[in-house]
N, C-alpha and C positions, 0 to 999 in steps of 0.2 A: 812423952808416952800418953798423956791425957788427951792431947790433940789427935793422936793416931787412933785411939779408941773411939773418939767421936766420929771420925771419918768412917770407921767400920760400921757404926750404927746407921748412919744416914745414907751411905752409898747404895744399899739395896733399894731404898725408896726412889732414888733417882733412876735406877735401872728399870724399875717396874712401872714407871710413869707411862700413862696411856693418853693418846690424843684421839678425840672423836672428830671425824670429818663428815660433813653434811653434804648429801647429794639430793637435789630436788628432782622429783619425777612428775612429768605432766605432759600435756599436749594431746592432740587428737588428729586423726587423718582427715576429719571433716573441717579442720581449721587451717587453711593454707599458711596463715601467718603465725601459727602456733602448733607446728607439727610435733609428734611425740619426741620427747627429749629426756636426757639426763643432764643435769647442770650442777657441777662441772662434768664433762665427759671423761676426762682423764685426771687421775689422782696419783701423786707420788707420796707414799707414807713410809713409816718405819715399822719394823717388827713389833707386834703387840698393839698397834693402833687399831681403832675401830672405824668402820665406815657405816654410816646410818643413812639409808634411803628413805625419803619422806614423799609420799604421793600427795599432790595437791589438786589433782584433777584427772578425770578419765579413768580408763581401766588398763592397768599395767602390771608388770612383775619384773623381777630381777632373776636372770637365769645365766649361770656359768657352768653348765653341765659339760662333762668330758665328751659326750656324744657329738656336740657341736664344736666345742673348743678343746680338742685333744691335747694341746700343748699346755693347757692350764695345769699348775702343780696339783690341784685337787678341785673338787666341785663345790659350789655353794648356790643357794637360791632360796626364794621364799614361796615356791610352789606355783599354783595356777594364778593367772591374772585376777585382780580384784579391783573393784571401784574404790576411788579415793574416799575418805582419807585412810591411809595406813602407813606404818613405819616398819622397816626391816633393818636389822644391824648384823654385821659379821665382823669378827675379830680375826685379823691376819697374824698368824703365829709363826710364819716362816717367810723368808725372802722369796721373791718370784714375781712373775707378771701374769695377771689374770685378765682375760677378755670376758665380757658379758653383754647381754642384750635383753630386750623385751620380746617375748614369744608371740605376742598378739598379732593375728592376721585376720583380715576381713576383706572378702570379695577380691582375693588375689593380691591385696596390698598388705605389707607387713610393717609393723612399727619399727622393726630392726633396720629398715632402710635409713632412718635418721636417729633411732634410739639405741645406741650402743656405747660402750665405754670400756676403759681399762683401769686397773689398779696395779701400780708398780710398787712393790714393797722392797725397800732398801735393806741390804744386808748390814752386818756390823760395820760401824764407822762410816755409814753412809755409802757403802759400796753398792753400785747399781747391778742387779743380777743380769747375767747374760746366758743365752742358751749355747751349749757347746756340744759338738759331735751329734748334732741332730740329724736324724735320718732324712728329714724333709725340711726344706727351707723355702719360703715363699716371699719374694721381694721384687721390686720395691712395693711398699704398702703405705700409703696409697699409690696406685699405679696409673700410668697415663695410657699408652697404647699397647704396651707389651708387659706381661707379667712373667717373671722368671721362676720356674719351679725346679729346684735343685734336689735330685734324688741321689742319696749317697750309698745306694746299694741295699739289697735285701728288703726292699719295701714291697715288691710284688706288684707295683703299680703298672698298669698297661694302658689306661685311658683316663682322661679327666673330663668332667662336665661342669660347665659354669651354670650355677643356679641363681635365680633371683632371690632376694631376701624372703620372698613368699614361697620359695621352693619350686618355681617353674624352671624347667630345663631350657636353657637358651642356646647353647652351642657346646660341642664336644670335639675332642681330638685325641689321637693316640700319643702316648709318651713312652720314653725309654728310661729304664732304671740305670743308675750309676752314671748319670750325666745331668747337665743343666738343660731343661726344656723351655722353649719360648712359648708362652700362651698368649694368643692374640685376643686382646680385650678392646681393640679399636672399635669405635662406634657404639659401645655400651653407654647408656646414660650414666651420669654421675650418681653414686650411691653405694650401698653395701651389697656385696654378693658373697657366694660361697663357691669354692672350687672343690668339687667332689672327686676324690681319687678312687677309681675302681681297683681294689686290691684282692680280687678273687672272691673270697667268701665274706669279705666285709669291706665297707666303704669308709673313707675318712673325709670329713668336711673341714676345709680350711677357709676361714673368713678373710676377705680382703675388701678394700675400698677402691672404687674407680673414681678418679678425680676429673 
């Protein structure tokens, strides 16, 4: 019985343990060998863990807003871009997958072309979260020559437009709801883009990478 009581005392401490993961933020569009970056770009953590971004150079921010990343479970960010040095931390209290990027753009060029990342938060017992019954699915990501846009009905989407990371409209085409649409991305330079879905009164931006 004494051993059992000891386990009851110490188990909550194990469950509440947190790990802080460090991400370095830096780079500049004026430095070809040191373009804007997050390092590491992709993290896999557990519920309750903390991610801390530390800017070591340049002007940057961390943005995971739902207006740009509608599939994120919720939004987080540290506001407008600021010159280094600065730190920003966020605690992830639920499983899910978050995309984020830097919003800085200058003379038609965007940091988000190279400065973007993901945080995957594992569920209980290390279970990796997956999206189910999504109204919209975009794959493969990264894409080569063709991007597939699966619309599972009731989205109201009629047209899509490919935007550069800086927001320039590059090409557009009509799409049909309740089917898988092929989106031609052949000839686009490698980098990050957005697929903007025209849904009548509002648009939805979906990020993707052209390899």
